[in-house]
DSSP file (Angstrom, degrees, kcal/mol; ACC not computed):
  #  RESIDUE AA STRUCTURE BP1 BP2  ACC     N-H-->O    O-->H-N    N-H-->O    O-->H-N    TCO  KAPPA ALPHA  PHI   PSI    X-CA   Y-CA   Z-CA
    1    1 A M              0   0    0      0, 0.0     2,-0.0     0, 0.0   126,-0.0   0.000 360.0 360.0 360.0 140.7  -41.0  -33.2   -1.7
    2    2 A R        -     0   0    0      1,-0.1     2,-0.3     3,-0.0   125,-0.0  -0.333 360.0-119.2 -72.3 155.3  -37.4  -33.4   -2.9
    3    3 A R        -     0   0    0      1,-0.1     2,-0.3    -2,-0.0    -1,-0.1  -0.678  31.3-103.8 -92.0 151.6  -34.8  -30.8   -1.8
    4    4 A F        -     0   0    0     -2,-0.3     2,-0.4     2,-0.0   116,-0.1  -0.574  37.8-176.5 -75.9 133.3  -33.1  -28.6   -4.3
    5    5 A H        -     0   0    0     -2,-0.3     2,-0.6   114,-0.1     3,-0.0  -0.974  16.5-149.2-133.7 119.5  -29.5  -29.6   -5.0
    6    6 A F    >   -     0   0    0     -2,-0.4     3,-1.6     1,-0.1     4,-0.2  -0.780   7.2-151.9 -88.2 120.6  -27.3  -27.5   -7.4
    7    7 A K  T 3  S+     0   0    0     -2,-0.6     3,-0.3     1,-0.3    -1,-0.1   0.700  94.5  50.6 -70.8 -17.6  -24.9  -29.9   -9.1
    8    8 A L  T 3> S+     0   0    0      1,-0.2     4,-2.5     2,-0.1    -1,-0.3   0.062  73.3 117.4-103.5  24.9  -22.3  -27.1   -9.5
    9    9 A E  H <> S+     0   0    0     -3,-1.6     4,-2.6     1,-0.2     5,-0.2   0.878  73.3  53.4 -60.5 -39.7  -22.4  -26.1   -5.9
   10   10 A A  H  > S+     0   0    0     -3,-0.3     4,-2.0     1,-0.2    -1,-0.2   0.901 110.8  46.6 -62.9 -39.9  -18.8  -27.0   -5.3
   11   11 A V  H  > S+     0   0    0      2,-0.2     4,-2.5     1,-0.2    -2,-0.2   0.896 111.4  52.1 -67.9 -40.2  -17.7  -24.9   -8.2
   12   12 A R  H  X S+     0   0    0     -4,-2.5     4,-2.3     1,-0.2    -2,-0.2   0.914 110.1  48.0 -62.3 -43.1  -19.9  -22.0   -7.0
   13   13 A K  H  X S+     0   0    0     -4,-2.6     4,-2.5     2,-0.2    -1,-0.2   0.884 110.4  52.1 -65.3 -37.8  -18.3  -22.2   -3.5
   14   14 A L  H  X S+     0   0    0     -4,-2.0     4,-2.5     2,-0.2    -2,-0.2   0.919 110.1  48.3 -63.5 -43.3  -14.8  -22.3   -5.1
   15   15 A K  H  X S+     0   0    0     -4,-2.5     4,-2.1     1,-0.2    94,-0.2   0.900 111.5  50.6 -63.5 -39.8  -15.7  -19.1   -7.1
   16   16 A E  H  X S+     0   0    0     -4,-2.3     4,-2.1     2,-0.2    -2,-0.2   0.907 110.5  49.1 -64.0 -41.8  -17.0  -17.5   -4.0
   17   17 A Q  H  X S+     0   0    0     -4,-2.5     4,-2.4     1,-0.2    -2,-0.2   0.903 110.2  51.0 -65.0 -40.8  -13.8  -18.4   -2.1
   18   18 A R  H  X S+     0   0    0     -4,-2.5     4,-2.5     1,-0.2    -1,-0.2   0.883 108.4  52.6 -64.2 -37.1  -11.7  -17.0   -4.9
   19   19 A E  H  X S+     0   0    0     -4,-2.1     4,-2.2    86,-0.2    -2,-0.2   0.925 109.6  48.5 -63.3 -43.4  -13.7  -13.8   -4.8
   20   20 A Q  H  X S+     0   0    0     -4,-2.1     4,-2.2     2,-0.2    -2,-0.2   0.904 111.7  49.7 -63.7 -40.7  -13.1  -13.4   -1.1
   21   21 A D  H  X S+     0   0    0     -4,-2.4     4,-2.3     2,-0.2    -2,-0.2   0.915 111.0  49.3 -63.5 -42.7   -9.3  -14.1   -1.6
   22   22 A A  H  X S+     0   0    0     -4,-2.5     4,-2.4     1,-0.2    80,-0.2   0.869 109.2  53.0 -64.4 -36.6   -9.2  -11.4   -4.4
   23   23 A L  H  X S+     0   0    0     -4,-2.2     4,-2.2     2,-0.2    -1,-0.2   0.903 109.1  48.6 -65.5 -40.6  -11.0   -9.0   -2.1
   24   24 A R  H  X S+     0   0    0     -4,-2.2     4,-2.3     2,-0.2    -2,-0.2   0.904 111.3  50.5 -64.5 -40.7   -8.4   -9.6    0.7
   25   25 A E  H  X S+     0   0    0     -4,-2.3     4,-2.3     1,-0.2    -2,-0.2   0.907 110.4  49.5 -62.8 -41.5   -5.6   -9.1   -1.9
   26   26 A M  H  X S+     0   0    0     -4,-2.4     4,-2.4    72,-0.2    -1,-0.2   0.902 109.9  50.9 -65.3 -40.3   -7.2   -5.8   -3.0
   27   27 A A  H  X S+     0   0    0     -4,-2.2     4,-2.3     2,-0.2    -1,-0.2   0.901 110.0  50.0 -63.4 -40.4   -7.5   -4.6    0.5
   28   28 A A  H  X S+     0   0    0     -4,-2.3     4,-2.3     2,-0.2    -2,-0.2   0.904 110.6  49.6 -64.5 -40.5   -3.8   -5.4    1.2
   29   29 A A  H  X S+     0   0    0     -4,-2.3     4,-2.2     2,-0.2    66,-0.2   0.890 110.9  49.7 -65.7 -38.4   -2.8   -3.5   -2.0
   30   30 A Q  H  X S+     0   0    0     -4,-2.4     4,-2.5     2,-0.2    -2,-0.2   0.883 109.6  51.1 -68.1 -37.3   -4.9   -0.5   -0.9
   31   31 A R  H  X S+     0   0    0     -4,-2.3     4,-2.4     2,-0.2    -2,-0.2   0.912 110.0  50.2 -63.5 -41.1   -3.3   -0.6    2.6
   32   32 A A  H  X S+     0   0    0     -4,-2.3     4,-2.0     2,-0.2    -2,-0.2   0.903 110.9  49.4 -63.3 -41.1    0.1   -0.6    1.0
   33   33 A L  H  X S+     0   0    0     -4,-2.2     4,-2.3    58,-0.2    -2,-0.2   0.929 111.4  48.7 -63.0 -44.9   -0.9    2.4   -1.2
   34   34 A Q  H  X S+     0   0    0     -4,-2.5     4,-2.6     1,-0.2    -2,-0.2   0.885 108.7  53.9 -63.9 -37.2   -2.2    4.2    1.8
   35   35 A A  H  X S+     0   0    0     -4,-2.4     4,-2.3     2,-0.2    -1,-0.2   0.904 109.2  48.3 -63.3 -40.6    1.0    3.5    3.7
   36   36 A E  H  X S+     0   0    0     -4,-2.0     4,-2.4     2,-0.2    -2,-0.2   0.896 111.2  50.1 -66.2 -39.8    3.1    4.9    0.8
   37   37 A K  H  X S+     0   0    0     -4,-2.3     4,-2.3     2,-0.2    -2,-0.2   0.905 111.3  48.7 -64.9 -40.3    0.9    8.0    0.7
   38   38 A D  H  X S+     0   0    0     -4,-2.6     4,-2.5     2,-0.2    -2,-0.2   0.894 109.6  52.7 -64.7 -39.3    1.3    8.4    4.5
   39   39 A R  H  X S+     0   0    0     -4,-2.3     4,-2.3     2,-0.2    -2,-0.2   0.919 110.0  47.9 -61.8 -43.2    5.1    8.0    4.1
   40   40 A K  H  X S+     0   0    0     -4,-2.4     4,-2.7     2,-0.2    -2,-0.2   0.908 110.0  52.6 -64.7 -40.6    5.1   10.8    1.5
   41   41 A K  H  X S+     0   0    0     -4,-2.3     4,-2.2     1,-0.2    -2,-0.2   0.913 110.0  48.3 -61.4 -41.9    3.0   13.0    3.7
   42   42 A N  H  X S+     0   0    0     -4,-2.5     4,-2.5     2,-0.2    -1,-0.2   0.901 111.0  50.6 -64.5 -40.8    5.5   12.5    6.6
   43   43 A L  H  X S+     0   0    0     -4,-2.3     4,-2.6     2,-0.2    -2,-0.2   0.908 110.1  50.0 -64.1 -41.1    8.4   13.3    4.2
   44   44 A L  H  X S+     0   0    0     -4,-2.7     4,-2.5     2,-0.2    -1,-0.2   0.899 110.6  49.8 -63.6 -39.6    6.7   16.5    3.1
   45   45 A S  H  X S+     0   0    0     -4,-2.2     4,-2.3     2,-0.2    -2,-0.2   0.926 111.9  47.8 -63.4 -44.3    6.1   17.5    6.6
   46   46 A T  H  X S+     0   0    0     -4,-2.5     4,-2.3     1,-0.2    -2,-0.2   0.893 111.4  51.1 -63.3 -40.1    9.8   16.8    7.5
   47   47 A L  H  X S+     0   0    0     -4,-2.6     4,-2.4     2,-0.2    -2,-0.2   0.907 109.1  50.5 -63.6 -42.5   10.9   18.8    4.4
   48   48 A H  H  X S+     0   0    0     -4,-2.5     4,-2.2     2,-0.2    -2,-0.2   0.919 110.8  48.8 -62.3 -43.8    8.7   21.7    5.4
   49   49 A E  H  X S+     0   0    0     -4,-2.3     4,-2.3     1,-0.2    -1,-0.2   0.896 110.5  51.5 -62.1 -39.8   10.2   21.7    8.9
   50   50 A S  H  X S+     0   0    0     -4,-2.3     4,-2.4     2,-0.2    -2,-0.2   0.895 107.8  51.6 -65.6 -39.8   13.7   21.5    7.4
   51   51 A F  H  X S+     0   0    0     -4,-2.4     4,-2.2     2,-0.2    -1,-0.2   0.908 109.4  50.9 -62.0 -40.8   12.9   24.5    5.2
   52   52 A E  H  X S+     0   0    0     -4,-2.2     4,-1.5     1,-0.2    -2,-0.2   0.914 110.1  49.3 -63.4 -41.9   11.7   26.5    8.3
   53   53 A R  H  X S+     0   0    0     -4,-2.3     4,-0.9     1,-0.2    -2,-0.2   0.913 110.0  51.5 -62.2 -41.3   15.0   25.6   10.1
   54   54 A R  H >X S+     0   0    0     -4,-2.4     4,-0.5     1,-0.2     3,-0.5   0.872 106.2  54.3 -65.0 -36.8   17.0   26.7    7.2
   55   55 A E  H >< S+     0   0    0     -4,-2.2     3,-0.9     1,-0.2     4,-0.4   0.864 104.9  54.7 -63.8 -34.6   15.2   30.0    7.1
   56   56 A K  H >X S+     0   0    0     -4,-1.5     4,-1.5     1,-0.2     3,-1.0   0.719  90.4  75.8 -71.9 -20.5   16.1   30.6   10.7
   57   57 A F  H << S+     0   0    0     -4,-0.9    -1,-0.2    -3,-0.5     5,-0.2   0.825  88.6  58.9 -61.4 -29.8   19.8   30.1    9.9
   58   58 A G  T << S+     0   0    0     -3,-0.9    -1,-0.3    -4,-0.5    -2,-0.2   0.777 109.4  43.6 -69.4 -25.5   19.9   33.6    8.4
   59   59 A K  T <4 S+     0   0    0     -3,-1.0     2,-0.4    -4,-0.4    -1,-0.2   0.714 114.8  52.2 -90.8 -24.2   18.7   35.1   11.7
   60   60 A I  S  < S-     0   0    0     -4,-1.5     2,-0.4     0, 0.0    -1,-0.1  -0.903  93.0-109.6-115.8 141.2   21.0   33.0   13.9
   61   61 A A        +     0   0    0     -2,-0.4     2,-0.3    -3,-0.0    -3,-0.1  -0.568  46.7 173.3 -71.6 123.0   24.8   32.7   13.4
   62   62 A M        -     0   0    0     -2,-0.4     2,-0.1    -5,-0.2    -5,-0.0  -0.930  31.5-113.1-129.9 153.3   25.5   29.1   12.2
   63   63 A T     >  -     0   0    0     -2,-0.3     4,-1.8     1,-0.1     3,-0.2  -0.444  30.2-114.4 -79.8 160.2   28.7   27.4   11.1
   64   64 A S  H  > S+     0   0    0      1,-0.2     4,-2.7     2,-0.2     5,-0.2   0.799 114.5  61.7 -65.8 -27.4   28.9   26.3    7.5
   65   65 A T  H  > S+     0   0    0      2,-0.2     4,-2.4     1,-0.2    -1,-0.2   0.920 104.2  46.7 -65.4 -43.1   29.0   22.7    8.6
   66   66 A V  H  > S+     0   0    0      2,-0.2     4,-2.3     1,-0.2    -2,-0.2   0.911 113.8  48.7 -64.8 -41.9   25.6   22.9   10.2
   67   67 A I  H  X S+     0   0    0     -4,-1.8     4,-2.5     1,-0.2    -2,-0.2   0.915 111.8  49.3 -64.5 -42.4   24.2   24.6    7.1
   68   68 A Q  H  X S+     0   0    0     -4,-2.7     4,-2.6     2,-0.2    -2,-0.2   0.896 109.9  51.3 -64.2 -39.9   25.8   22.0    4.8
   69   69 A I  H  X S+     0   0    0     -4,-2.4     4,-2.2     2,-0.2    -1,-0.2   0.918 111.1  48.1 -62.8 -43.0   24.3   19.2    7.0
   70   70 A E  H  X S+     0   0    0     -4,-2.3     4,-2.4     2,-0.2    -2,-0.2   0.909 111.4  50.3 -65.8 -41.3   20.9   20.8    6.7
   71   71 A E  H  X S+     0   0    0     -4,-2.5     4,-2.5     2,-0.2    -2,-0.2   0.918 111.1  48.5 -61.9 -43.5   21.3   21.1    2.9
   72   72 A N  H  X S+     0   0    0     -4,-2.6     4,-2.5     2,-0.2    -1,-0.2   0.886 109.9  52.8 -63.2 -38.1   22.3   17.5    2.6
   73   73 A F  H  X S+     0   0    0     -4,-2.2     4,-2.4     2,-0.2    -2,-0.2   0.927 109.5  48.4 -62.2 -45.0   19.3   16.5    4.7
   74   74 A I  H  X S+     0   0    0     -4,-2.4     4,-2.5     2,-0.2    -2,-0.2   0.909 110.9  50.4 -62.7 -42.7   17.0   18.5    2.4
   75   75 A V  H  X S+     0   0    0     -4,-2.5     4,-2.2     1,-0.2    -1,-0.2   0.914 110.9  49.7 -61.3 -42.4   18.6   16.8   -0.6
   76   76 A G  H  X S+     0   0    0     -4,-2.5     4,-2.3     2,-0.2    -2,-0.2   0.895 110.2  49.9 -62.8 -41.0   18.1   13.4    1.0
   77   77 A I  H  X S+     0   0    0     -4,-2.4     4,-2.2     2,-0.2    -2,-0.2   0.914 109.9  51.1 -63.9 -41.9   14.4   14.2    1.8
   78   78 A K  H  X S+     0   0    0     -4,-2.5     4,-2.0     2,-0.2    -2,-0.2   0.892 110.2  48.9 -63.5 -39.1   13.8   15.3   -1.8
   79   79 A Q  H  X S+     0   0    0     -4,-2.2     4,-2.5     1,-0.2    -1,-0.2   0.897 109.7  52.9 -66.0 -38.7   15.4   12.0   -3.1
   80   80 A G  H  X S+     0   0    0     -4,-2.3     4,-2.5     1,-0.2    -2,-0.2   0.881 107.1  52.3 -61.9 -37.3   13.1   10.1   -0.7
   81   81 A L  H  X S+     0   0    0     -4,-2.2     4,-2.5     2,-0.2    -1,-0.2   0.897 108.3  50.1 -65.5 -40.0   10.1   12.0   -2.1
   82   82 A V  H  X S+     0   0    0     -4,-2.0     4,-1.9     2,-0.2    -2,-0.2   0.932 113.3  46.0 -62.7 -44.6   11.1   10.9   -5.6
   83   83 A A  H  X S+     0   0    0     -4,-2.5     4,-2.3     1,-0.2    -2,-0.2   0.890 111.3  53.1 -63.7 -38.5   11.5    7.3   -4.5
   84   84 A C  H  X S+     0   0    0     -4,-2.5     4,-2.5     2,-0.2    -2,-0.2   0.886 105.0  54.0 -65.8 -38.6    8.2    7.6   -2.6
   85   85 A D  H  X S+     0   0    0     -4,-2.5     4,-2.3     2,-0.2    -1,-0.2   0.909 109.3  48.9 -61.3 -41.1    6.4    8.9   -5.8
   86   86 A G  H  X S+     0   0    0     -4,-1.9     4,-2.5     2,-0.2    -2,-0.2   0.906 111.0  49.8 -62.9 -41.4    7.7    5.8   -7.6
   87   87 A A  H  X S+     0   0    0     -4,-2.3     4,-2.6     2,-0.2    -2,-0.2   0.883 110.0  50.9 -65.6 -37.5    6.5    3.6   -4.8
   88   88 A I  H  X S+     0   0    0     -4,-2.5     4,-2.5     2,-0.2    -2,-0.2   0.909 109.7  50.6 -65.5 -41.2    3.1    5.2   -4.9
   89   89 A L  H  X S+     0   0    0     -4,-2.3     4,-2.2     2,-0.2    -2,-0.2   0.930 112.5  46.0 -61.5 -45.4    2.9    4.7   -8.7
   90   90 A R  H  X S+     0   0    0     -4,-2.5     4,-2.3     1,-0.2    -2,-0.2   0.908 113.2  49.7 -63.9 -41.5    3.8    1.0   -8.3
   91   91 A A  H  X S+     0   0    0     -4,-2.6     4,-2.3     2,-0.2   -58,-0.2   0.873 109.2  52.5 -65.9 -36.4    1.2    0.6   -5.4
   92   92 A T  H  X S+     0   0    0     -4,-2.5     4,-2.5     2,-0.2    -1,-0.2   0.918 109.6  48.6 -64.7 -43.4   -1.4    2.3   -7.6
   93   93 A R  H  X S+     0   0    0     -4,-2.2     4,-2.6     1,-0.2    -2,-0.2   0.902 110.1  52.1 -62.3 -39.9   -0.8   -0.1  -10.4
   94   94 A A  H  X S+     0   0    0     -4,-2.3     4,-2.7     2,-0.2     5,-0.2   0.903 109.4  49.6 -63.6 -40.2   -1.0   -3.0   -7.9
   95   95 A V  H  X S+     0   0    0     -4,-2.3     4,-2.4   -66,-0.2    -2,-0.2   0.928 111.7  48.4 -63.6 -44.3   -4.3   -1.7   -6.7
   96   96 A E  H  X S+     0   0    0     -4,-2.5     4,-2.2     2,-0.2    -2,-0.2   0.905 113.0  48.3 -62.4 -41.0   -5.6   -1.5  -10.2
   97   97 A K  H  X S+     0   0    0     -4,-2.6     4,-2.2     2,-0.2    -2,-0.2   0.934 113.8  45.0 -66.3 -45.9   -4.4   -5.0  -11.0
   98   98 A T  H  X S+     0   0    0     -4,-2.7     4,-2.6     1,-0.2   -72,-0.2   0.846 111.8  53.6 -68.7 -31.4   -5.9   -6.5   -7.9
   99   99 A M  H  X S+     0   0    0     -4,-2.4     4,-2.8    -5,-0.2    -1,-0.2   0.914 108.5  49.0 -67.8 -40.9   -9.2   -4.6   -8.5
  100  100 A A  H  X S+     0   0    0     -4,-2.2     4,-2.1     2,-0.2    -2,-0.2   0.914 112.6  48.3 -63.1 -41.2   -9.4   -6.0  -12.0
  101  101 A H  H  X S+     0   0    0     -4,-2.2     4,-2.4     2,-0.2    -2,-0.2   0.916 111.9  49.6 -63.9 -42.8   -8.8   -9.5  -10.7
  102  102 A Y  H  X S+     0   0    0     -4,-2.6     4,-2.8   -80,-0.2    -2,-0.2   0.924 110.2  50.0 -62.0 -44.6  -11.4   -9.0   -8.0
  103  103 A L  H  X S+     0   0    0     -4,-2.8     4,-2.2     1,-0.2    -1,-0.2   0.876 110.3  50.5 -64.0 -36.5  -14.0   -7.8  -10.5
  104  104 A A  H  X S+     0   0    0     -4,-2.1     4,-2.1     2,-0.2    -1,-0.2   0.920 112.1  47.2 -65.4 -43.1  -13.3  -10.8  -12.8
  105  105 A C  H  X S+     0   0    0     -4,-2.4     4,-2.4     1,-0.2   -86,-0.2   0.903 111.4  51.1 -64.4 -40.6  -13.7  -13.1   -9.8
  106  106 A R  H  X S+     0   0    0     -4,-2.8     4,-2.6     1,-0.2    -1,-0.2   0.895 108.9  51.4 -64.9 -38.7  -16.9  -11.3   -8.8
  107  107 A Q  H  X S+     0   0    0     -4,-2.2     4,-2.1     2,-0.2    -1,-0.2   0.913 110.2  49.1 -64.1 -41.3  -18.3  -11.7  -12.3
  108  108 A Q  H  X S+     0   0    0     -4,-2.1     4,-2.0     2,-0.2    -2,-0.2   0.903 111.8  49.0 -64.6 -40.4  -17.6  -15.4  -12.3
  109  109 A R  H  X S+     0   0    0     -4,-2.4     4,-2.4   -94,-0.2    -2,-0.2   0.909 110.5  50.3 -66.4 -40.3  -19.3  -15.8   -8.9
  110  110 A R  H  X S+     0   0    0     -4,-2.6     4,-2.5     1,-0.2    -1,-0.2   0.877 107.7  54.4 -64.2 -36.2  -22.3  -13.9  -10.1
  111  111 A M  H  X S+     0   0    0     -4,-2.1     4,-2.4     2,-0.2    -1,-0.2   0.923 109.3  47.4 -62.3 -43.6  -22.4  -16.1  -13.2
  112  112 A M  H  X S+     0   0    0     -4,-2.0     4,-2.4     1,-0.2    -2,-0.2   0.889 110.9  51.5 -65.7 -38.1  -22.5  -19.2  -11.0
  113  113 A D  H  X S+     0   0    0     -4,-2.4     4,-2.7     2,-0.2    -1,-0.2   0.894 109.1  51.0 -64.0 -38.7  -25.2  -17.6   -8.8
  114  114 A E  H  X S+     0   0    0     -4,-2.5     4,-2.5     2,-0.2    -2,-0.2   0.916 110.1  48.9 -64.4 -42.7  -27.3  -16.9  -12.0
  115  115 A L  H  X S+     0   0    0     -4,-2.4     4,-2.5     2,-0.2    -2,-0.2   0.906 111.6  50.1 -61.9 -40.6  -26.9  -20.5  -13.0
  116  116 A R  H  X S+     0   0    0     -4,-2.4     4,-2.4     2,-0.2    -2,-0.2   0.914 110.2  49.7 -63.9 -43.3  -28.0  -21.6   -9.6
  117  117 A D  H  X S+     0   0    0     -4,-2.7     4,-2.4     2,-0.2    -2,-0.2   0.910 111.3  48.8 -63.1 -41.9  -31.0  -19.3   -9.7
  118  118 A R  H  X S+     0   0    0     -4,-2.5     4,-2.4     1,-0.2    -1,-0.2   0.919 111.7  49.2 -63.9 -42.2  -32.0  -20.7  -13.1
  119  119 A A  H  X S+     0   0    0     -4,-2.5     4,-2.4     1,-0.2    -2,-0.2   0.887 110.8  50.8 -64.6 -37.4  -31.6  -24.2  -11.9
  120  120 A F  H  X S+     0   0    0     -4,-2.4     4,-2.6     2,-0.2    -2,-0.2   0.909 109.6  49.8 -66.7 -41.3  -33.7  -23.4   -8.8
  121  121 A E  H  X S+     0   0    0     -4,-2.4     4,-2.5     2,-0.2    -2,-0.2   0.912 111.5  49.0 -61.9 -42.5  -36.5  -21.9  -11.0
  122  122 A K  H  X S+     0   0    0     -4,-2.4     4,-2.6     2,-0.2    -2,-0.2   0.911 110.5  51.5 -62.5 -41.8  -36.4  -25.0  -13.2
  123  123 A F  H  X S+     0   0    0     -4,-2.4     4,-2.4     1,-0.2    -2,-0.2   0.913 110.2  48.6 -61.0 -43.8  -36.6  -27.2  -10.0
  124  124 A K  H  X S+     0   0    0     -4,-2.6     4,-2.5     2,-0.2    -2,-0.2   0.909 111.2  49.9 -64.8 -41.1  -39.6  -25.2   -8.8
  125  125 A D  H  X S+     0   0    0     -4,-2.5     4,-2.5     2,-0.2    -2,-0.2   0.930 112.1  47.6 -61.9 -45.2  -41.4  -25.5  -12.2
  126  126 A E  H  X S+     0   0    0     -4,-2.6     4,-2.7     1,-0.2    -1,-0.2   0.886 111.4  51.6 -63.7 -38.0  -40.7  -29.3  -12.2
  127  127 A S  H  X S+     0   0    0     -4,-2.4     4,-2.7     2,-0.2    -2,-0.2   0.923 110.3  48.2 -64.6 -43.4  -42.0  -29.6   -8.6
  128  128 A R  H  X S+     0   0    0     -4,-2.5     4,-2.6     2,-0.2    -2,-0.2   0.922 113.3  47.6 -62.3 -43.5  -45.2  -27.7   -9.5
  129  129 A K  H  X S+     0   0    0     -4,-2.5     4,-2.6     2,-0.2    -2,-0.2   0.918 112.6  49.3 -63.5 -42.7  -45.7  -29.9  -12.6
  130  130 A R  H  X S+     0   0    0     -4,-2.7     4,-2.4     2,-0.2    -2,-0.2   0.915 112.7  47.0 -63.6 -42.5  -45.1  -33.0  -10.6
  131  131 A E  H  X S+     0   0    0     -4,-2.7     4,-2.4     2,-0.2    -1,-0.2   0.889 112.4  50.0 -66.6 -38.7  -47.5  -31.9   -7.8
  132  132 A A  H  X S+     0   0    0     -4,-2.6     4,-2.6     2,-0.2    -2,-0.2   0.906 111.2  49.4 -64.9 -40.4  -50.2  -31.0  -10.4
  133  133 A K  H  X S+     0   0    0     -4,-2.6     4,-2.9     2,-0.2    -2,-0.2   0.914 111.3  48.9 -64.5 -42.6  -49.7  -34.4  -12.1
  134  134 A Q  H  X S+     0   0    0     -4,-2.4     4,-2.5     2,-0.2    -2,-0.2   0.901 111.8  49.0 -63.8 -40.0  -50.1  -36.2   -8.7
  135  135 A A  H  X S+     0   0    0     -4,-2.4     4,-2.4     2,-0.2    -2,-0.2   0.915 112.5  48.3 -66.0 -41.0  -53.2  -34.1   -7.9
  136  136 A D  H  X S+     0   0    0     -4,-2.6     4,-2.6     2,-0.2    -2,-0.2   0.926 112.1  48.8 -63.1 -44.2  -54.6  -35.0  -11.4
  137  137 A D  H  X S+     0   0    0     -4,-2.9     4,-2.5     1,-0.2    -2,-0.2   0.896 111.4  50.1 -61.3 -40.7  -53.8  -38.7  -10.9
  138  138 A L  H  X S+     0   0    0     -4,-2.5     4,-2.4     2,-0.2    -1,-0.2   0.898 111.1  48.7 -65.6 -40.7  -55.4  -38.6   -7.5
  139  139 A N  H  X S+     0   0    0     -4,-2.4     4,-2.4     2,-0.2    -2,-0.2   0.902 111.9  49.1 -65.5 -40.8  -58.6  -36.9   -8.9
  140  140 A I  H  X S+     0   0    0     -4,-2.6     4,-2.3     2,-0.2    -2,-0.2   0.916 111.2  50.1 -64.1 -42.2  -58.8  -39.5  -11.7
  141  141 A M  H  X S+     0   0    0     -4,-2.5     4,-2.3     1,-0.2    -2,-0.2   0.923 112.4  46.2 -63.1 -43.8  -58.4  -42.3   -9.1
  142  142 A W  H  X S+     0   0    0     -4,-2.4     4,-3.1     1,-0.2    -1,-0.2   0.870 110.3  54.4 -66.5 -36.2  -61.1  -40.9   -6.9
  143  143 A A  H  X S+     0   0    0     -4,-2.4     4,-2.3     2,-0.2    -1,-0.2   0.911 110.1  46.5 -63.8 -40.5  -63.4  -40.4  -10.0
  144  144 A R  H  X S+     0   0    0     -4,-2.3     4,-2.5     2,-0.2    -2,-0.2   0.898 113.2  49.0 -67.0 -40.4  -62.9  -44.1  -10.9
  145  145 A I  H  X S+     0   0    0     -4,-2.3     4,-2.0     2,-0.2    -2,-0.2   0.943 113.4  46.6 -64.5 -45.2  -63.6  -45.2   -7.3
  146  146 A D  H  X S+     0   0    0     -4,-3.1     4,-1.3     1,-0.2    -2,-0.2   0.889 112.9  50.2 -63.4 -37.9  -66.7  -43.0   -7.2
  147  147 A K  H  < S+     0   0    0     -4,-2.3    -1,-0.2    -5,-0.2    -2,-0.2   0.885 112.2  46.9 -66.6 -39.5  -67.8  -44.4  -10.6
  148  148 A G  H  < S+     0   0    0     -4,-2.5    -2,-0.2     1,-0.2    -1,-0.2   0.805 112.5  49.8 -72.4 -29.1  -67.3  -48.0   -9.4
  149  149 A A  H  <        0   0    0     -4,-2.0    -1,-0.2     1,-0.2    -2,-0.2   0.724 360.0 360.0 -81.2 -22.5  -69.1  -47.4   -6.2
  150  150 A A     <        0   0    0     -4,-1.3    -1,-0.2    -5,-0.2    -2,-0.2   0.473 360.0 360.0 -83.8 360.0  -72.1  -45.8   -7.9
């Protein structure tokens, strides 16, 4: 019996490889997004600590220079948060873009798998027909031999 050979196997493997590459790109984009979210969380924590320090300044005698430095630090943290929000937005868009690319690649790979499955079903049908024909031919041959021997 012949073995099944899908004539578009090279294309199917290429589509599968592209899907894996797109999945890796999407994972990298998600890691970048998570890193930006973690960065924002750290900045918020630092801002909260800075606010607590500033509140303590009213209870402890501090020079105006120290207070001004703390205020400048808070302003810098707030600017960092604004920049971080922009980075999160860009990272979110990158994740959405890579996810759309991944889904398109997955759809193409599934299409190739469907074509492969259809070709395999056709191969099995042809094999069954060929085996049935061979069995019929063999029965006819034995019938002729039996007829000639009788």
